[in-house]
C-alpha positions as CSV (number, residue, x, y, z in Angstrom):
1,M,-4.3,109.8,-135.4
2,Y,-5.1,111.1,-138.8
3,A,-4.8,114.8,-139.7
4,K,-6.0,114.4,-143.3
5,L,-8.8,112.3,-144.7
6,E,-6.5,111.0,-147.5
7,Q,-4.2,109.4,-144.8
8,F,-7.1,107.4,-143.5
9,V,-8.5,106.5,-146.9
10,T,-5.1,105.1,-148.1
11,E,-4.6,103.0,-145.0
12,W,-8.2,101.8,-144.7
13,E,-8.2,100.6,-148.3
14,Q,-5.0,98.6,-147.7
15,E,-6.2,97.2,-144.4
16,T,-9.6,96.4,-145.8
17,R,-8.0,94.4,-148.6
18,M,-6.0,92.4,-146.1
19,T,-9.0,91.7,-143.9
20,E,-11.0,90.6,-147.0
21,D,-8.2,88.2,-148.0
22,V,-8.3,86.7,-144.5
23,L,-12.1,86.4,-144.5
24,K,-12.2,84.9,-148.0
25,T,-9.9,82.1,-146.8
26,L,-12.3,81.0,-144.1
27,T,-14.5,78.0,-144.7
28,D,-17.8,77.2,-143.1
29,E,-16.2,74.4,-141.1
30,S,-13.3,76.6,-139.9
31,L,-15.8,79.1,-138.2
32,T,-16.1,76.7,-135.2
33,Q,-12.4,76.7,-134.5
34,P,-12.1,77.9,-130.8
35,I,-9.5,79.9,-129.1
36,R,-10.3,77.7,-126.2
37,S,-13.6,76.3,-124.9
38,D,-14.7,79.4,-123.0
39,R,-13.6,82.0,-125.6
40,R,-14.5,83.2,-129.1
41,T,-14.4,81.0,-132.1
42,L,-12.8,81.9,-135.4
43,G,-16.3,82.7,-136.7
44,A,-17.1,84.9,-133.7
45,L,-13.8,86.9,-134.2
46,A,-14.6,87.3,-137.9
47,W,-18.1,88.5,-137.1
48,H,-16.7,90.9,-134.5
49,L,-14.7,92.5,-137.2
50,V,-17.9,93.1,-139.1
51,T,-19.9,94.4,-136.2
52,S,-17.1,96.6,-134.8
53,V,-17.0,98.7,-138.0
54,G,-20.6,99.6,-137.4
55,F,-19.6,101.1,-134.1
56,M,-18.1,104.0,-136.0
57,S,-21.7,105.3,-136.4
58,T,-21.2,106.6,-132.8
59,L,-19.0,109.2,-134.4
60,G,-22.0,110.6,-136.2
61,L,-21.2,108.9,-139.4
62,E,-24.3,107.5,-141.3
63,L,-23.3,104.1,-142.7
64,E,-25.3,102.7,-145.6
65,T,-24.7,99.1,-144.5
66,Q,-25.1,97.6,-141.1
67,P,-24.7,93.9,-140.2
68,K,-27.9,91.9,-139.9
69,G,-28.4,90.4,-136.5
70,T,-26.0,89.8,-133.7
71,S,-25.5,86.1,-134.0
72,V,-22.5,84.7,-136.0
73,P,-23.6,83.5,-139.4
74,D,-22.9,79.8,-140.3
75,S,-21.6,80.9,-143.7
76,A,-18.0,82.2,-144.1
77,A,-19.0,83.7,-147.4
78,E,-21.8,85.7,-145.7
79,I,-19.4,87.0,-143.1
80,A,-16.9,88.1,-145.9
81,E,-19.7,89.8,-147.8
82,A,-21.0,91.6,-144.8
83,Y,-17.5,92.8,-143.9
84,S,-16.9,94.1,-147.4
85,G,-20.2,96.0,-147.3
86,I,-19.6,97.7,-144.0
87,A,-15.9,98.4,-144.6
88,H,-16.8,100.1,-147.9
89,S,-19.7,101.9,-146.3
90,L,-17.4,103.4,-143.6
91,L,-15.0,104.6,-146.3
92,H,-17.8,106.2,-148.3
93,A,-19.2,107.8,-145.1
94,V,-15.9,109.3,-144.1
95,Q,-15.2,110.6,-147.6
96,S,-18.7,112.0,-148.2
97,Q,-19.7,113.3,-144.7
98,W,-16.4,114.6,-143.3
99,D,-13.6,116.9,-144.3
100,D,-10.1,117.3,-142.8
101,K,-11.4,119.5,-140.0
102,S,-13.8,116.8,-138.9
103,L,-10.9,114.6,-137.9
104,S,-10.0,117.0,-135.0
105,A,-13.6,117.1,-133.7
106,T,-14.2,115.0,-130.6
107,Q,-17.0,112.6,-129.4
108,T,-17.7,111.2,-126.0
109,I,-17.3,107.5,-126.2
110,M,-17.8,105.4,-123.0
111,G,-17.3,108.5,-120.9
112,E,-14.1,109.6,-122.6
113,E,-13.3,112.3,-125.2
114,W,-12.0,110.8,-128.4
115,G,-10.9,112.7,-131.5
116,N,-12.4,111.5,-134.7
117,G,-9.0,111.0,-136.3
118,A,-7.8,108.9,-133.3
119,S,-11.0,106.9,-133.5
120,L,-10.4,106.0,-137.1
121,H,-6.8,105.1,-136.3
122,F,-8.2,102.8,-133.5
123,A,-10.5,101.1,-136.0
124,V,-7.6,100.3,-138.2
125,M,-5.5,98.9,-135.4
126,H,-8.4,97.0,-134.0
127,Q,-8.8,95.2,-137.4
128,A,-5.1,94.3,-137.5
129,H,-5.2,93.0,-133.9
130,H,-8.1,90.6,-134.6
131,R,-6.7,89.6,-138.0
132,G,-3.5,88.5,-136.1
133,Q,-5.6,86.4,-133.7
134,M,-7.5,84.9,-136.6
135,T,-4.4,83.8,-138.5
136,V,-3.4,81.6,-135.5
137,L,-6.8,80.0,-135.5
138,M,-6.8,79.6,-139.2
139,R,-3.5,77.6,-139.0
140,Q,-5.1,75.5,-136.2
141,A,-8.1,74.9,-138.5
142,G,-5.8,73.7,-141.3
143,L,-6.2,76.8,-143.5
144,L,-3.4,78.5,-145.4
145,V,-2.9,82.1,-144.2
146,P,-2.7,84.8,-146.8
147,E,0.3,87.1,-147.0
148,L,-0.5,90.2,-144.9
149,Y,2.4,92.4,-144.0
150,G,4.9,89.9,-145.5
151,P,5.4,86.4,-146.7
152,T,4.1,83.4,-144.8
153,Y,6.1,80.2,-144.3
154,E,4.2,78.6,-147.2
155,S,4.6,81.5,-149.6
156,W,8.4,81.4,-149.0
157,L,8.3,77.7,-150.0
158,E,6.2,78.5,-153.1
159,K,8.8,81.0,-154.2
160,G,11.6,78.4,-153.7
161,M,13.1,80.3,-150.8
162,E,14.3,79.1,-147.5
163,P,11.7,80.3,-144.9
164,L,13.0,82.3,-141.9
165,L,12.4,80.4,-138.7
């Protein structure tokens, strides 16, 4: 949970950059990479990241940008652009509509009381969770995974270092 807006702002900016790096690596062809035949595709996971940020409006935040439609776009660039728009919209909404005291306010979400600061923390963790899923599917689709919380196998090699196995 966040007690100060600046804590969220710092972390959201870092996490947003990582998510944008992942989304910018996707290709239109990679969007159809399935987890398995009866589950989400890489494109569906990517679009879920976009639409889930919009859920933060249930906290009373007025977001300037909302994703258009519920179906997954066929364009990786469109998904990346939509994510950047909604992620920056959330950041602006938090900074302009809330203060530190707003973080301790609660909202009823799916029948439970959630603190606003805890909800923002959940949004950050939710993004990280799905980015992790996406990196596995990206490898299966033949894409290079960008560095997120540390080097990738390929980036170790590029630096002339022995990758940890």
